C-alpha positions in Angstrom: 115.0 129.1 173.5 117.8 127.3 172.1 119.9 127.2 175.3 116.9 127.2 177.6 118.7 130.1 179.6 116.9 132.7 181.2 118.1 136.2 182.7 116.3 138.7 184.6 116.5 142.4 184.5 115.5 144.4 187.7 113.6 147.6 186.6 115.7 150.9 187.7 112.4 152.7 187.8 109.1 151.9 189.9 107.9 148.6 188.3 107.4 148.0 184.3 104.6 149.5 182.1 104.6 149.4 178.4 107.2 146.9 176.8 108.9 146.6 173.5 111.6 144.7 171.8 113.7 144.6 168.4 115.5 141.6 167.6 116.8 143.2 164.3 118.1 145.9 166.6 118.9 143.5 169.6 117.3 145.8 172.5 114.5 146.3 174.5 112.7 149.5 176.0 110.1 149.9 178.7 108.5 152.4 180.6 108.3 152.5 184.2 104.9 152.6 186.9 105.1 156.3 188.3 104.2 159.6 187.7 106.1 161.8 184.9 107.8 158.3 183.8 110.8 157.7 181.9 111.4 155.0 179.1 114.4 152.7 179.7 116.1 151.3 176.5 118.7 148.2 177.1 121.0 146.2 174.7 120.4 142.4 174.4 121.9 140.0 175.3 123.9 142.2 177.5 120.9 143.9 179.2 123.0 147.2 179.8 121.0 150.5 179.7 121.6 152.6 176.5 119.5 155.5 177.6 116.9 157.0 179.4 114.1 159.1 177.8 112.2 161.5 179.9 109.5 162.9 178.0 106.5 165.3 179.3 104.0 162.4 179.9 102.2 162.6 183.4 100.8 159.4 184.1 102.1 156.8 181.8 102.6 154.8 178.4 100.1 152.9 176.8 102.0 151.6 174.3 105.9 151.6 172.5 107.6 150.4 169.6 111.1 150.0 168.3 112.1 150.1 164.9 114.0 147.4 163.1 115.6 149.6 160.6 117.1 152.5 162.5 117.4 153.9 166.1 113.9 155.2 166.5 111.3 154.7 169.4 107.8 155.6 169.3 105.7 155.9 172.1 101.8 156.7 173.2 101.1 158.6 176.3 98.0 157.9 178.3 95.5 160.6 179.7 95.7 163.6 180.0 98.5 163.9 177.3 97.0 161.2 174.6 100.3 162.0 172.7 102.2 160.1 170.4 106.4 160.8 170.1 109.2 159.8 168.1 112.6 159.7 169.7 116.0 158.9 168.3 117.1 156.7 171.3 120.8 156.6 170.1 120.9 160.6 170.7 118.3 160.6 173.3 116.7 163.1 171.4 112.9 163.8 170.9 112.4 164.2 166.8 108.7 165.0 167.1 105.3 164.4 168.9 101.4 165.2 167.8 98.3 164.8 169.9 96.1 161.8 169.3 92.3 161.3 169.3 91.9 161.8 173.0 92.0 157.6 173.4 94.7 155.2 174.8 96.4 153.7 172.0 96.8 150.3 172.5 99.4 149.2 169.9 102.1 151.2 167.9 103.6 149.3 164.6 106.2 150.6 162.3 106.3 149.8 158.6 109.2 147.2 158.3 109.7 148.5 154.7 109.5 152.2 155.6 110.3 153.4 159.0 108.6 156.5 158.3 105.0 155.0 158.4 103.8 154.6 162.0 100.1 152.7 162.8 98.8 153.4 166.3 96.1 151.0 167.0 93.2 151.6 169.0 91.6 148.3 169.4 89.1 149.2 172.2 86.9 151.2 170.3 84.3 149.3 168.3 82.8 152.4 167.0 85.6 154.4 165.3 84.2 157.4 164.4 86.5 159.6 162.4 89.1 157.0 162.2 89.4 154.5 159.7 85.7 154.0 158.6 85.9 150.2 158.3 82.8 148.1 156.8 79.7 147.3 159.2 79.7 143.9 161.5 78.4 142.1 159.1 81.1 143.3 156.6 78.5 145.4 154.5 79.5 148.9 153.5 78.3 151.9 155.8 77.1 154.7 153.6 77.7 158.0 155.3 74.7 160.3 155.3 75.0 164.1 154.3 75.7 166.4 157.2 72.6 168.3 157.6 74.4 171.2 158.9 75.8 172.1 155.4 72.5 171.7 153.9 70.2 174.0 155.9 67.8 176.4 154.2 66.8 179.5 155.7 63.3 179.0 154.4 60.6 178.4 157.3 58.8 175.0 157.1 55.6 174.1 158.5 57.4 172.7 161.6 59.5 175.7 162.0 63.2 176.8 160.9 65.4 173.5 160.1 68.1 172.9 163.0 70.9 170.5 162.5 70.8 167.5 164.6 73.6 169.0 166.8 71.9 171.8 167.8 68.3 169.9 168.5 70.5 167.6 170.9 71.9 171.1 172.5 75.5 170.4 171.6 78.4 172.8 170.6 82.1 173.0 169.9 84.1 172.1 167.0 82.9 168.3 166.8 79.3 169.0 167.3 78.6 168.7 163.6 79.9 165.2 163.9 77.2 164.1 166.3 74.9 161.0 164.9 72.0 159.7 167.3 72.5 156.5 168.9 69.7 154.9 167.0 71.1 155.7 163.7 74.9 154.0 164.5 75.8 151.1 163.1 78.1 148.7 164.7 81.4 148.5 162.6 84.4 146.1 162.7 86.4 145.9 165.5 89.8 145.4 164.7 92.0 142.8 167.0 95.1 142.4 164.9 97.2 144.0 162.4 100.3 143.8 160.6 102.1 145.6 157.6 102.8 144.0 154.0 106.1 144.2 152.0 104.4 146.2 150.1 103.2 148.6 152.5 99.4 147.6 152.6 97.8 146.7 156.2 96.5 143.5 156.8 93.5 143.8 159.5 92.1 141.1 161.5 88.9 141.9 163.4 87.0 140.3 166.6 84.2 139.4 164.3 86.5 137.2 162.2 87.1 139.4 159.2 90.0 139.7 157.6 90.9 142.9 155.7 93.6 144.9 153.4 93.7 148.5 153.8 95.8 150.5 151.1 96.9 154.1 152.7 97.6 155.3 149.4 94.0 154.9 147.6 92.2 154.6 150.7 90.4 151.6 149.7 89.4 148.7 152.7 89.3 145.0 150.6 87.6 142.3 152.6 89.5 139.2 151.8 87.6 136.9 154.1 84.1 136.8 155.8 83.4 134.3 158.4 80.5 132.0 158.6 77.7 134.1 159.3 73.6 133.9 158.4 74.5 135.9 155.0 77.6 133.5 154.2 77.1 130.5 155.6 79.7 128.4 154.3 82.7 131.2 155.3 85.0 131.6 152.4 87.5 133.9 150.7 86.0 136.7 149.0 87.2 140.2 147.9 84.7 143.2 148.3 86.5 146.8 147.9 85.1 149.7 149.6 86.2 153.1 149.6 87.0 154.3 153.0 85.5 157.8 153.7 87.7 159.2 156.5 91.2 157.9 157.0 92.9 160.3 159.8 96.5 160.9 158.6 99.3 163.6 159.9 102.8 164.0 159.4 105.4 164.9 161.8 107.4 167.4 160.6 106.6 166.6 157.0 108.7 163.6 157.4 107.0 160.7 159.3 103.1 159.9 158.6 101.0 158.3 160.3 97.8 156.5 160.2 95.1 156.1 162.7 93.1 152.8 162.8 
């Protein structure tokens, strides 16, 4: 930007898919567009290839992120893999990998204060299901109803035996008990931007104009700002705190923590 100069780098693969860069590490990384793609890491401003990472992804990568405090790269693969993987790009070693929710991750963010915390973001989902249970689209808390499958009685009622909603719908499998009829689903806030704070809190901006703060340790969501709505005609800074009902969290080899939003 200062010199107004421009450099062009020809991809060694077939086009450029996901892309990321780190100013602190003075490097950039991108994946190519082909079956069984690779990830290429280049230094900057020399634009010399540092390494080529070859994983098990079949179709492509949806997001990459470089750590500013260490030689680490995290990547998320698309269908049919839907896996998040962590690499040491200096040694070209795959440190660990873990399956995701079966949805494409649109962004990956390292905690700038602690690289052991990584945040994959699914921005395309307005109903986040078993991920972070954000407030409703109007900013109100969504009360979780008890799972009827855990409250069933063997006693017959005048309408016959009690059945869980999933059984009535004809569903089966591990996630059948999580089924909620469409009429009972209340729209939730849809995250559109996110960043880590220096205290490792997560600040989340929503498409509806809300600003939230998520504490990954206490599992609390604080509404910092509500936009102008019928219930809040002026639009003002407020502070409402909600307990997150479910916050999907897993660890890589007991070292790296990942939070799904």
